[in-house]
C-alpha positions as CSV (number, residue, x, y, z in Angstrom):
1,M,-0.1,3.6,-11.0
2,L,0.4,1.9,-7.7
3,S,1.1,-1.8,-7.2
4,T,1.3,-3.5,-3.9
5,A,3.4,-6.4,-5.0
6,E,6.0,-7.0,-7.8
7,K,5.5,-9.5,-10.6
8,D,5.5,-13.1,-9.3
9,E,5.1,-11.8,-5.7
10,S,1.9,-12.2,-3.7
11,A,0.3,-9.6,-1.5
12,V,-0.1,-11.0,1.9
13,A,-3.7,-11.3,3.0
14,T,-4.4,-10.5,6.7
15,D,-8.2,-10.1,7.2
16,T,-10.8,-12.7,6.7
17,D,-14.6,-12.6,6.4
18,G,-15.8,-15.4,8.8
19,D,-19.2,-15.7,7.1
20,L,-17.8,-16.1,3.6
21,N,-14.6,-17.8,4.7
22,V,-12.5,-15.7,2.3
23,F,-9.7,-13.1,2.7
24,S,-11.0,-9.6,2.5
25,S,-7.9,-7.4,2.5
26,D,-4.1,-7.6,2.4
27,K,-1.6,-5.9,4.7
28,F,-1.3,-2.9,2.3
29,S,-5.0,-2.2,2.3
30,G,-5.2,-2.2,6.1
31,L,-2.1,0.1,6.5
32,F,-3.4,2.3,3.7
33,G,-6.6,2.9,5.6
34,D,-4.6,3.8,8.7
35,F,-2.4,6.0,6.6
36,L,-5.3,8.0,5.2
37,H,-6.8,8.7,8.6
38,Q,-3.7,9.5,10.6
39,Q,-3.5,12.9,12.2
40,N,-0.7,15.1,11.0
41,G,-0.2,12.7,8.1
42,F,0.0,13.3,4.4
43,K,-3.1,15.6,4.4
44,S,-1.0,18.2,6.3
45,N,1.9,17.9,3.9
46,P,1.2,19.9,0.7
47,N,4.4,18.4,-0.9
48,F,3.2,14.8,-0.5
49,R,3.8,12.7,-3.7
50,M,2.8,9.2,-4.7
51,S,6.5,8.3,-4.7
52,D,6.4,8.9,-0.9
53,F,4.4,5.6,-0.6
54,I,7.5,3.6,-1.2
55,R,9.2,5.1,1.8
56,Y,6.1,4.7,4.0
57,F,5.0,1.2,2.9
58,T,8.2,-0.7,3.3
59,Y,8.6,-4.4,2.8
60,D,8.8,-5.1,6.6
61,K,5.3,-3.5,7.0
62,V,3.4,-5.0,4.0
63,L,5.5,-8.1,3.3
64,S,5.6,-7.2,-0.4
65,H,7.2,-4.5,-2.6
66,V,5.1,-1.5,-3.2
67,N,5.9,0.2,-6.4
68,V,4.8,3.5,-8.0
69,R,5.0,4.3,-11.7
70,T,3.9,7.2,-13.8
71,T,1.6,6.7,-16.7
72,G,4.7,6.7,-18.9
73,S,6.0,3.6,-17.0
74,R,8.9,5.6,-15.6
75,A,9.7,4.5,-12.0
76,L,9.7,7.2,-9.4
């Protein structure tokens, strides 16, 4: 499981839809899209693990605390 904010913490919205006048994504979503498409990124690293998200998506980048847990609720 992946969360983009801790309990009682808001994910920070950054993009808006001008026609609907609503937020359409948060900082994590935008950075995650960039992360998926970067050259020489995780696709070229066969040892990439979900726990690596924590090191890549730091608080100063997404303004919330990204957290990864296994299905057994054990923190990585």
